[in-house]
C-alpha positions as CSV (number, residue, x, y, z in Angstrom):
1,M,0.0,0.0,0.0
2,K,1.3,3.4,-0.9
3,N,1.3,5.8,2.0
4,L,0.5,9.3,0.8
5,E,1.4,11.0,4.1
6,V,4.9,9.5,3.9
7,A,5.2,10.5,0.3
8,N,4.3,14.1,1.2
9,E,6.8,14.2,4.0
10,N,9.5,13.0,1.7
11,F,8.5,15.7,-0.7
12,K,8.8,18.4,1.9
13,A,12.2,17.1,3.0
14,K,13.7,17.7,-0.5
15,D,15.6,20.9,-1.2
16,Y,13.4,23.1,-3.5
17,A,15.2,26.3,-2.8
18,L,14.6,28.9,-5.4
19,K,17.4,29.8,-7.7
20,N,18.1,33.5,-8.5
21,T,14.9,34.7,-6.8
22,L,15.3,38.4,-6.6
23,T,11.8,39.8,-6.1
24,G,9.8,37.5,-3.9
25,Y,6.8,37.9,-6.3
26,P,5.6,34.6,-7.9
27,S,4.6,36.2,-11.3
28,I,8.1,37.6,-11.8
29,D,10.2,34.7,-10.3
30,K,8.0,32.0,-11.9
31,P,9.4,29.2,-9.6
32,W,7.2,26.6,-11.3
33,L,9.4,26.8,-14.4
34,K,12.1,24.7,-12.6
35,H,9.7,21.7,-13.0
36,Y,9.8,22.0,-16.8
37,P,12.7,21.5,-19.3
38,E,15.2,24.3,-19.4
39,G,14.7,26.8,-22.2
40,I,11.0,26.2,-22.7
41,S,9.4,29.0,-24.7
42,E,5.9,30.3,-25.2
43,T,6.6,30.5,-28.9
44,D,6.9,26.7,-29.3
45,F,3.3,25.9,-29.7
46,P,1.8,25.6,-33.2
47,K,0.3,28.8,-34.5
48,M,-2.4,27.5,-36.8
49,S,-6.2,26.7,-36.8
50,L,-7.7,24.0,-34.7
51,Y,-8.3,21.9,-37.8
52,D,-4.8,22.4,-39.2
53,Y,-3.3,21.3,-35.8
54,F,-5.4,18.2,-35.9
55,Y,-4.6,17.5,-39.6
56,E,-0.8,18.1,-39.2
57,S,-0.8,15.7,-36.2
58,T,-2.6,12.9,-38.1
59,K,-1.8,13.3,-41.8
60,D,0.8,10.5,-41.7
61,H,-1.3,8.2,-39.5
62,M,-4.7,8.1,-41.3
63,N,-5.3,4.4,-40.4
64,D,-5.1,5.1,-36.6
65,I,-8.4,4.6,-34.8
66,L,-9.0,7.9,-33.0
67,I,-12.7,7.5,-31.9
68,E,-14.6,4.4,-30.6
69,Y,-18.2,5.4,-30.4
70,I,-20.4,2.6,-29.0
71,K,-19.8,-0.1,-31.6
72,N,-18.1,2.0,-34.2
73,K,-14.3,2.4,-34.5
74,I,-13.5,5.5,-36.6
75,T,-10.1,6.2,-38.1
76,A,-8.4,9.5,-38.7
77,E,-9.1,9.2,-42.4
78,E,-12.8,8.7,-41.8
79,I,-12.9,11.7,-39.4
80,H,-11.3,14.0,-42.0
81,T,-13.7,12.7,-44.7
82,R,-16.7,13.5,-42.5
83,I,-15.3,16.9,-41.5
84,E,-15.1,17.7,-45.2
85,E,-18.7,16.5,-45.7
86,F,-20.0,18.7,-42.9
87,Q,-18.0,21.7,-44.2
88,K,-19.6,21.3,-47.6
89,A,-23.1,21.0,-46.0
90,F,-22.6,24.1,-43.9
91,I,-21.4,26.1,-46.9
92,K,-24.4,24.9,-48.9
93,K,-26.7,26.2,-46.2
94,G,-25.0,29.6,-46.4
95,I,-22.6,29.5,-43.5
96,T,-19.6,31.7,-44.1
97,K,-16.7,33.2,-42.1
98,G,-17.7,34.9,-38.9
99,D,-21.2,33.3,-38.7
100,I,-22.0,31.9,-35.3
101,V,-23.6,28.4,-35.3
102,G,-25.2,26.9,-32.2
103,L,-24.1,23.3,-31.4
104,A,-26.2,21.5,-28.8
105,L,-24.6,18.0,-29.2
106,A,-23.8,15.2,-26.9
107,N,-20.4,13.5,-26.8
108,M,-20.6,12.0,-30.3
109,P,-18.6,12.0,-33.5
110,E,-20.9,14.6,-35.1
111,S,-19.7,17.1,-32.5
112,V,-16.1,16.6,-33.6
113,Y,-17.1,16.9,-37.3
114,A,-19.1,20.0,-36.8
115,I,-16.5,21.9,-34.7
116,Y,-13.6,21.3,-37.1
117,A,-15.8,21.9,-40.2
118,L,-16.9,25.3,-38.9
119,N,-13.3,26.0,-37.9
120,K,-12.2,25.3,-41.5
121,I,-14.8,27.7,-42.8
122,G,-13.9,30.4,-40.3
123,A,-17.3,30.2,-38.6
124,I,-17.7,30.2,-34.9
125,P,-19.1,27.2,-33.1
126,C,-21.3,28.3,-30.1
127,N,-21.3,25.2,-27.8
128,I,-24.5,24.8,-25.9
129,D,-25.5,22.3,-23.2
130,P,-28.2,20.1,-24.8
131,R,-29.6,19.4,-21.4
132,S,-30.5,23.1,-20.9
133,N,-34.1,24.1,-20.1
134,L,-36.0,26.4,-22.4
135,E,-34.9,29.7,-20.7
136,T,-31.2,28.7,-20.7
137,L,-31.3,27.6,-24.3
138,R,-33.0,30.8,-25.3
139,H,-30.4,32.9,-23.4
140,D,-27.5,31.1,-25.2
141,I,-29.0,31.3,-28.6
142,V,-30.1,34.9,-28.4
143,N,-27.2,36.3,-26.4
144,G,-24.8,34.4,-28.7
145,D,-26.3,35.9,-31.9
146,V,-26.6,32.4,-33.2
147,K,-27.4,32.3,-37.0
148,A,-28.0,28.6,-37.4
149,F,-28.5,25.6,-35.1
150,L,-27.4,22.0,-35.0
151,G,-28.5,19.9,-32.1
152,I,-29.7,16.5,-30.9
153,N,-33.4,15.6,-31.1
154,N,-34.3,16.4,-27.4
155,V,-33.8,20.1,-27.9
156,Y,-35.9,20.5,-31.1
157,S,-39.2,21.4,-29.4
158,S,-37.5,24.2,-27.4
159,V,-35.7,25.5,-30.5
160,K,-39.0,25.6,-32.4
161,K,-40.3,28.1,-29.8
162,I,-37.2,30.1,-29.7
163,R,-36.8,30.6,-33.5
164,K,-40.2,32.5,-33.5
165,E,-38.5,35.4,-31.7
166,H,-34.9,34.8,-32.9
167,P,-34.9,33.9,-36.7
168,L,-32.4,31.2,-37.7
169,D,-31.2,30.4,-41.2
170,F,-31.8,26.7,-40.5
171,V,-32.4,24.3,-37.6
172,S,-31.1,20.8,-38.0
173,I,-30.8,17.7,-35.8
174,V,-28.6,14.7,-35.6
175,S,-29.4,11.6,-33.7
176,P,-26.9,10.3,-31.1
177,L,-27.4,6.9,-32.8
178,Q,-26.4,8.0,-36.2
179,S,-22.8,7.0,-35.8
180,A,-23.3,4.2,-33.3
181,I,-22.8,1.4,-35.8
182,K,-21.2,1.3,-39.2
183,K,-23.6,1.1,-42.1
184,E,-22.6,-2.4,-43.0
185,D,-23.1,-3.7,-39.5
186,K,-26.6,-2.4,-38.9
187,D,-29.1,-5.2,-38.4
188,I,-32.8,-5.2,-39.4
189,K,-33.9,-4.2,-35.9
190,F,-31.5,-1.2,-35.8
191,K,-32.5,-0.1,-39.3
192,L,-36.2,-0.3,-38.4
193,F,-35.7,1.8,-35.3
194,E,-33.6,4.3,-37.3
195,N,-36.3,4.6,-40.1
196,V,-39.1,5.1,-37.6
197,A,-37.0,7.9,-35.9
198,N,-36.2,9.5,-39.3
199,L,-39.9,9.4,-40.3
200,K,-40.8,11.2,-37.1
201,Y,-38.2,13.9,-37.7
202,F,-39.5,14.3,-41.3
203,F,-43.1,15.0,-40.3
204,E,-41.8,17.5,-37.7
205,G,-39.8,19.2,-40.4
206,N,-36.7,18.5,-38.3
207,L,-34.1,16.9,-40.6
208,P,-30.4,15.9,-40.3
209,L,-27.7,18.1,-41.8
210,S,-26.6,16.2,-44.9
211,K,-25.5,17.1,-48.4
212,K,-27.9,14.4,-49.6
213,N,-30.9,15.9,-47.8
214,K,-32.8,18.3,-49.9
215,Y,-35.5,19.1,-47.4
216,I,-33.7,20.9,-44.6
217,N,-35.7,23.9,-43.4
218,M,-34.5,27.3,-44.7
219,F,-36.0,30.6,-43.6
220,K,-36.0,33.8,-45.7
221,D,-36.3,36.0,-42.6
222,S,-32.8,35.0,-41.5
223,K,-30.8,37.4,-39.3
224,M,-27.3,38.1,-40.7
225,V,-24.7,38.5,-37.9
226,E,-21.7,40.8,-38.1
227,C,-19.0,39.5,-35.9
228,A,-16.1,41.9,-35.2
229,L,-13.9,39.0,-34.0
230,A,-14.1,37.1,-37.3
231,S,-11.2,38.9,-39.0
232,N,-8.8,38.1,-36.1
233,G,-8.6,34.3,-36.6
234,G,-10.5,31.2,-35.5
235,F,-12.7,31.2,-32.4
236,L,-15.1,29.1,-30.4
237,M,-17.7,30.0,-27.9
238,V,-18.3,28.0,-24.7
239,H,-20.2,28.8,-21.5
240,T,-19.2,29.1,-17.9
241,G,-20.7,26.7,-15.4
242,G,-22.8,29.3,-13.6
243,T,-22.5,27.6,-10.2
244,T,-22.6,31.0,-8.4
245,G,-24.5,33.1,-10.9
246,V,-25.7,33.4,-14.5
247,H,-23.3,31.7,-17.0
248,K,-21.6,33.7,-19.7
249,G,-20.5,33.0,-23.3
250,V,-16.7,32.8,-23.4
251,I,-14.7,33.5,-26.6
252,L,-11.7,31.1,-26.9
253,S,-9.2,31.5,-29.8
254,D,-7.6,28.7,-31.8
255,D,-4.3,29.7,-30.3
256,A,-5.6,29.4,-26.7
257,L,-6.9,25.8,-27.3
258,N,-3.8,24.7,-29.3
259,A,-1.5,26.1,-26.6
260,T,-3.5,24.2,-23.9
261,V,-3.2,21.0,-25.8
262,Y,0.5,21.5,-26.7
263,Q,1.5,22.1,-23.1
264,H,0.1,18.7,-22.0
265,K,3.1,17.0,-23.5
266,Y,5.0,18.1,-20.3
267,L,2.4,16.4,-18.1
268,M,1.3,13.2,-19.7
269,G,4.3,11.1,-18.6
270,D,4.5,7.8,-20.5
271,V,1.3,8.3,-22.4
272,V,1.9,7.6,-26.1
273,A,-0.1,7.6,-29.4
274,G,-2.4,4.7,-29.5
275,D,-3.1,4.7,-25.8
276,T,-6.8,4.7,-24.9
277,L,-8.6,7.6,-23.3
278,Y,-12.0,7.9,-21.6
279,N,-13.5,11.3,-21.1
280,P,-17.1,11.4,-19.7
281,L,-17.0,15.2,-19.5
282,P,-19.2,17.0,-22.0
283,Q,-17.4,18.3,-25.1
284,F,-19.5,21.5,-25.0
285,M,-17.6,22.5,-21.8
286,A,-14.1,24.0,-22.1
287,Y,-12.5,21.2,-20.1
288,G,-14.2,18.5,-22.2
289,L,-13.5,20.4,-25.4
290,S,-9.8,20.7,-24.6
291,T,-9.6,17.0,-23.8
292,M,-11.3,16.1,-27.1
293,H,-8.8,18.2,-29.0
294,L,-5.9,16.9,-26.9
295,S,-6.9,13.3,-27.6
296,L,-7.3,13.7,-31.3
297,C,-4.0,15.7,-31.8
298,K,-2.1,13.3,-29.6
299,R,-3.6,10.4,-31.6
300,L,-5.1,8.7,-28.6
301,H,-7.9,6.1,-29.0
302,M,-10.8,8.0,-27.5
303,Y,-13.8,6.1,-26.1
304,M,-16.8,8.3,-26.6
305,L,-20.3,7.7,-25.2
306,P,-23.3,10.0,-25.8
307,T,-24.4,9.8,-22.2
308,S,-22.5,9.0,-19.1
309,S,-23.2,9.5,-15.4
310,P,-21.2,9.2,-12.3
311,A,-23.3,6.2,-11.4
312,T,-22.0,4.2,-14.4
313,F,-18.4,5.5,-14.2
314,G,-17.0,2.4,-12.4
315,K,-18.7,0.0,-14.8
316,E,-17.4,2.0,-17.8
317,I,-13.8,2.0,-16.5
318,V,-13.9,-1.8,-16.0
319,E,-15.4,-2.4,-19.4
320,L,-13.2,0.0,-21.4
321,K,-10.0,-0.3,-19.5
322,P,-8.6,3.1,-20.5
323,N,-5.0,4.1,-20.1
324,V,-6.0,7.8,-19.5
325,I,-9.1,9.0,-17.7
326,Y,-10.4,12.6,-17.5
327,G,-13.2,13.2,-15.1
328,G,-14.6,15.4,-12.4
329,P,-14.4,14.7,-8.6
330,I,-18.0,13.4,-8.7
331,H,-16.9,10.6,-11.1
332,Y,-14.0,9.4,-9.0
333,E,-16.1,9.6,-5.8
334,A,-18.9,7.5,-7.4
335,G,-16.3,5.1,-8.9
336,A,-14.9,4.4,-5.4
337,K,-18.4,3.5,-4.2
338,S,-19.2,1.4,-7.2
339,R,-19.5,-2.4,-7.0
340,E,-17.5,-2.9,-10.2
341,L,-14.3,-1.2,-8.8
342,Q,-14.2,-2.8,-5.4
343,H,-12.0,-5.7,-6.6
344,A,-10.9,-4.3,-9.9
345,D,-7.3,-4.3,-11.3
346,L,-6.6,-0.8,-12.5
347,S,-2.9,-1.3,-13.4
348,Y,-3.7,-0.3,-17.0
349,V,-4.5,3.3,-15.9
350,K,-1.4,5.5,-16.5
351,V,-2.9,8.9,-15.8
352,A,-6.2,9.9,-14.1
353,V,-7.0,13.6,-14.2
354,T,-9.7,15.4,-12.3
355,G,-10.8,19.0,-12.2
356,G,-13.7,21.3,-11.8
357,E,-13.2,22.0,-8.1
358,K,-10.7,21.5,-5.4
359,L,-10.9,18.2,-3.5
360,N,-10.4,18.6,0.3
361,I,-7.3,16.8,1.6
362,S,-9.1,14.0,3.5
363,K,-11.3,13.2,0.4
364,Y,-8.3,13.4,-1.9
365,N,-6.3,11.0,0.3
366,E,-9.2,8.7,0.6
367,L,-9.8,8.5,-3.2
368,N,-6.1,8.1,-3.9
369,Q,-5.7,5.2,-1.5
370,F,-8.7,3.5,-3.1
371,Y,-7.4,3.8,-6.7
372,L,-3.7,3.2,-5.9
373,N,-4.6,0.1,-3.9
374,R,-6.2,-1.2,-7.1
375,G,-3.0,-0.8,-9.1
376,M,-3.4,2.6,-10.7
377,K,0.1,3.8,-11.6
378,N,-0.1,7.4,-10.4
379,A,-2.1,9.3,-7.8
380,I,-4.9,11.4,-9.3
381,F,-3.8,14.5,-11.2
382,N,-6.0,17.2,-9.5
383,G,-6.1,20.1,-11.9
384,Y,-7.3,23.7,-11.4
385,G,-8.8,25.7,-14.1
386,N,-11.7,27.7,-15.4
387,T,-13.5,28.2,-18.7
388,E,-11.7,31.5,-19.3
389,M,-8.4,29.5,-19.4
390,C,-9.6,26.7,-21.6
391,G,-10.3,24.6,-18.5
392,V,-6.7,24.3,-17.3
393,V,-4.5,26.7,-15.3
394,A,-2.4,24.3,-13.3
395,V,-2.1,20.6,-12.8
396,K,-1.1,18.6,-9.7
397,C,0.9,15.7,-11.1
398,G,0.0,13.0,-8.6
399,E,2.7,12.4,-5.9
400,K,5.1,14.8,-7.6
401,N,3.3,17.7,-5.9
402,K,2.4,18.5,-2.3
403,I,-0.9,17.3,-0.8
404,G,-3.4,20.1,-0.5
405,T,-2.3,22.0,-3.6
406,V,-3.5,22.0,-7.2
407,G,0.0,21.8,-8.5
408,Y,1.9,24.3,-10.6
409,P,0.8,26.3,-13.6
410,L,1.2,25.1,-17.2
411,P,4.5,26.5,-18.5
412,F,2.9,29.1,-20.8
413,N,0.7,30.4,-18.0
414,N,1.5,33.0,-15.4
415,V,-0.2,33.4,-12.0
416,K,-0.1,36.0,-9.2
417,I,-2.0,36.8,-6.0
418,V,-3.6,40.3,-5.9
419,D,-4.8,42.1,-2.9
420,R,-8.5,42.8,-3.6
421,E,-8.5,46.2,-1.9
422,T,-5.2,47.7,-3.1
423,G,-4.8,45.9,-6.4
424,E,-1.1,45.1,-5.5
425,E,0.5,41.8,-6.1
426,L,1.3,39.8,-2.9
427,K,4.3,37.7,-2.1
428,Y,4.6,34.0,-1.5
429,D,2.1,32.3,0.9
430,Q,0.0,35.5,1.2
431,R,-3.7,34.9,0.5
432,S,-6.0,36.8,-1.7
433,E,-7.4,36.6,-5.3
434,I,-5.8,34.3,-7.8
435,V,-5.1,36.2,-11.1
436,V,-3.9,34.4,-14.2
437,T,-2.8,35.0,-17.8
438,G,-1.1,33.1,-20.6
439,R,-1.5,31.6,-24.0
440,S,-4.7,29.8,-22.9
441,M,-6.6,32.9,-21.8
442,A,-9.9,33.8,-23.4
443,L,-10.6,37.0,-25.2
444,G,-13.6,37.9,-23.1
445,Y,-17.3,37.4,-22.7
446,Y,-19.5,37.6,-25.9
447,N,-22.0,40.5,-25.8
448,N,-21.1,41.3,-22.2
449,P,-18.6,44.2,-22.2
450,E,-19.3,45.1,-18.5
451,E,-18.4,41.6,-17.2
452,T,-15.4,41.4,-19.6
453,A,-14.1,44.7,-18.2
454,K,-14.5,43.4,-14.6
455,A,-12.8,40.1,-15.2
456,F,-10.1,40.9,-17.8
457,K,-7.8,43.7,-16.8
458,D,-4.4,44.7,-18.2
459,G,-4.0,41.3,-19.8
460,W,-4.9,39.3,-16.7
461,F,-8.0,37.3,-15.8
462,Y,-9.3,37.8,-12.3
463,T,-10.6,34.4,-11.3
464,G,-12.6,35.2,-8.3
465,D,-10.9,32.4,-6.5
466,F,-9.2,32.8,-3.1
467,G,-5.8,31.3,-2.5
468,S,-2.0,31.6,-2.4
469,I,1.3,30.5,-4.1
470,D,4.1,28.8,-2.2
471,H,7.8,29.0,-2.8
472,D,7.8,25.9,-5.0
473,G,5.3,27.6,-7.4
474,E,2.4,25.4,-6.3
475,I,-1.1,27.0,-6.0
476,H,-3.3,26.6,-2.9
477,V,-7.0,27.2,-3.7
478,E,-9.3,27.9,-0.8
479,G,-12.5,28.6,-2.6
480,R,-14.6,31.2,-4.4
481,Y,-14.8,34.8,-3.1
482,K,-18.5,34.7,-3.9
483,R,-18.9,31.9,-1.4
484,Q,-17.3,33.9,1.5
485,F,-19.6,35.7,4.0
486,V,-19.3,37.5,7.3
487,C,-20.7,35.9,10.4
488,G,-20.8,38.4,13.2
489,V,-17.5,40.2,12.7
490,D,-15.6,37.2,11.4
491,K,-15.1,36.1,7.8
492,V,-16.1,32.6,6.9
493,Y,-14.3,30.7,4.2
494,P,-16.7,27.8,3.5
495,P,-13.9,25.4,2.0
496,I,-11.9,25.8,5.2
497,M,-14.9,24.8,7.3
498,E,-15.8,22.0,4.9
499,E,-12.3,20.7,5.1
500,A,-12.5,20.7,8.9
501,I,-15.9,19.1,9.2
502,S,-14.8,16.4,6.7
503,H,-12.4,15.0,9.3
504,L,-15.3,13.9,11.5
505,P,-15.4,10.1,11.2
506,F,-19.1,9.9,10.2
507,I,-19.0,12.6,7.5
508,D,-18.6,11.5,3.9
509,Q,-19.2,14.9,2.2
510,C,-20.3,18.3,3.3
511,V,-21.1,21.7,1.9
512,V,-21.3,25.0,3.8
513,V,-23.4,28.0,2.5
514,G,-24.3,31.3,4.2
515,V,-27.9,32.1,5.2
516,P,-29.3,35.3,6.7
517,D,-29.5,35.6,10.5
518,E,-30.9,38.5,12.7
519,V,-28.1,38.3,15.3
520,R,-25.0,37.3,13.4
521,R,-25.9,38.8,9.9
522,T,-25.1,35.5,8.2
523,V,-24.5,32.0,9.6
524,P,-23.2,28.8,8.2
525,Y,-25.8,26.2,7.0
526,V,-24.1,22.9,6.7
527,Y,-25.3,20.1,4.4
528,T,-23.8,16.7,5.3
529,V,-23.8,13.3,3.7
530,L,-23.2,10.6,6.3
531,K,-21.1,7.5,5.7
532,E,-23.2,4.4,5.1
533,N,-22.5,2.8,8.4
534,Y,-23.7,6.0,10.3
535,K,-26.9,6.7,8.4
536,N,-30.0,6.5,10.5
537,K,-27.9,6.3,13.6
538,L,-27.5,10.0,14.4
539,S,-30.5,12.2,15.1
540,E,-30.4,15.8,13.6
541,N,-29.8,17.2,17.1
542,E,-26.9,14.9,17.7
543,L,-25.4,15.6,14.4
544,K,-25.7,19.4,14.9
545,K,-24.1,19.1,18.3
546,Y,-21.2,17.1,17.0
547,V,-20.6,19.5,14.1
548,T,-21.0,22.8,16.0
549,D,-18.8,21.6,18.9
550,F,-16.1,20.5,16.4
551,V,-16.2,23.8,14.5
552,A,-16.0,25.8,17.8
553,K,-12.8,23.8,18.8
554,S,-11.1,23.6,15.4
555,I,-12.0,27.1,13.9
556,S,-13.9,29.5,16.2
557,A,-16.9,29.5,18.5
558,E,-17.9,32.8,16.8
559,V,-18.7,31.0,13.5
560,V,-20.4,27.8,14.6
561,P,-23.1,26.7,12.2
562,G,-26.7,27.9,12.8
563,Y,-28.1,24.9,10.9
564,V,-26.9,21.4,10.1
565,E,-28.9,19.1,7.8
566,S,-28.3,15.5,6.8
567,V,-29.1,14.8,3.1
568,D,-28.8,11.6,1.1
569,K,-26.7,13.3,-1.6
570,L,-25.5,16.8,-2.6
571,L,-26.9,18.7,-5.6
572,Y,-24.7,18.9,-8.7
573,T,-25.0,21.0,-11.8
574,P,-25.3,19.1,-15.1
575,N,-21.5,19.6,-15.6
576,G,-20.7,17.7,-12.4
577,K,-19.9,20.6,-10.1
578,I,-21.6,21.1,-6.7
579,D,-24.5,23.5,-7.2
580,F,-23.8,26.0,-4.4
581,R,-26.3,28.5,-5.6
582,T,-29.3,26.1,-5.6
583,L,-28.2,24.6,-2.2
584,E,-28.2,28.2,-0.7
585,I,-31.7,28.9,-2.1
586,Q,-33.0,25.6,-0.7
587,A,-31.4,26.3,2.7
588,I,-33.1,29.7,2.9
589,A,-36.4,28.1,1.8
590,Q,-36.1,25.4,4.4
591,I,-35.5,27.9,7.2
592,K,-38.6,29.9,6.2
593,Y,-40.7,26.7,6.0
594,S,-39.5,25.7,9.5
595,E,-40.2,29.2,10.9
596,N,-43.7,29.2,9.4
597,T,-44.4,25.7,10.7
598,T,-43.3,26.8,14.2
599,K,-45.5,29.9,14.1
600,Q,-48.5,27.8,13.1
601,N,-47.9,25.3,15.9
602,V,-47.7,28.1,18.4
603,K,-51.1,29.5,17.2
604,V,-52.6,26.0,17.5
605,K,-51.4,25.7,21.0
606,K,-52.8,29.1,22.0
């Protein structure tokens, strides 16, 4: 058994003294560069379009299988052929350079074909979550000045309503089953199902994008879009997660995505072309999109499934046996609880990466012990990033980095800590807002100059995350500024409280949000998920006493929780992040409900 605590102590014992440090400011000293090859330069990455980077990486390896989708293995040559078909179909429908095309697609080959085809044209893919409700879908289409739309069948009824107020040149669908099986392998049962589905789409007037299809809907009242960005190169639009507010359309350049992918060669260890990769993260997210581009350009064999949930993660890993895994914390947590992984041999996994949010130390150690004990070659690579940096700012390379950090920045990125009140850069180990820049940085938010001006200043992106940088160049993330609140006269940093509470032996997971209080202004409301062997054994009063007493001793008696609730599971956004905003709303609603119930009971007694 690998002992992570011992590994961490050994790490600390090594001499990592900075060489030639003159300023004491991380963004100037860049101590993380000592972890990379000497002489590394920002100018090394390929300056070309997304499609050209993909083509140059695969032109001599056209027989390599790059995508395995359900029962269909797709070679590089087939991918390039389909991209060309999609390109011709888009052009035939009037798409030109600078046009914005909405893509609401699952993880499916058509997503790959559409993104690269639009990139070849010079059009801008606007990636939209196909699971979105009507209002979110409307916001993304209207705010994104979408000219045409390609999506999967479940979004069609919503788009029909939206296009009445926002004219679209065309609306087309593609079935997630379209590329599931090669044409020659489709049996009678599959063909019958496919024909029935196509007939249904025909009568709805909702037809696939195809050069052979003459019946695709075209509308004369189309809205032509002028895009000022179009003359500056290739771009894509993705959306922020919106876990603490309304999500925004983020403009990413080809250079940003290519640089993100290029830098991974310093992180992937012994991963080589032909290795298998499984990525359940949606390709319409920056993190999932970067991973898709990475896999194709590195000529990995990518397993792709149209739907995947944390509940099936363990089963999929056992069945697919991938060498590389990209997932969110929710996937690895679910995998550790799955029946399929309890006695699995995971020695085939070379690299397992997680991101989306910081794992607390106890949970990180627990997950690592589980996966390392089953033969995984490295501890989990816990990355830190955001949509505005193509999903990746820094990566913790397993046991090469200290426990409790998110590793060091990618070599073409720069990071500093800025005092929120004075705007001055802080020195090592001082805590405030994490500010980043680099080749992977977005250009801003589409149709949102006010938010762009707030977040992007003087060539830096202000993340809204709270943390510090140590002398080894590793980043310590302590949470979102938006999640902080004042309890009495003391500031509460929810991740710190969550980290402390997670050490209680009966706590599996916990989340802290702030709720209004007449005496202390705002008090912590703690959601807890109990470990299986403690469920139904602790009353709510007992649980609250244990938690509040522990917080009083380990943090401060001034910030003890006002409420502690036990839940079966936490709420997550569709992208696999904890939904803090909804949890906060539910907590406030629960308090009001309890207060009203108490008042009614008092009236009845009178």
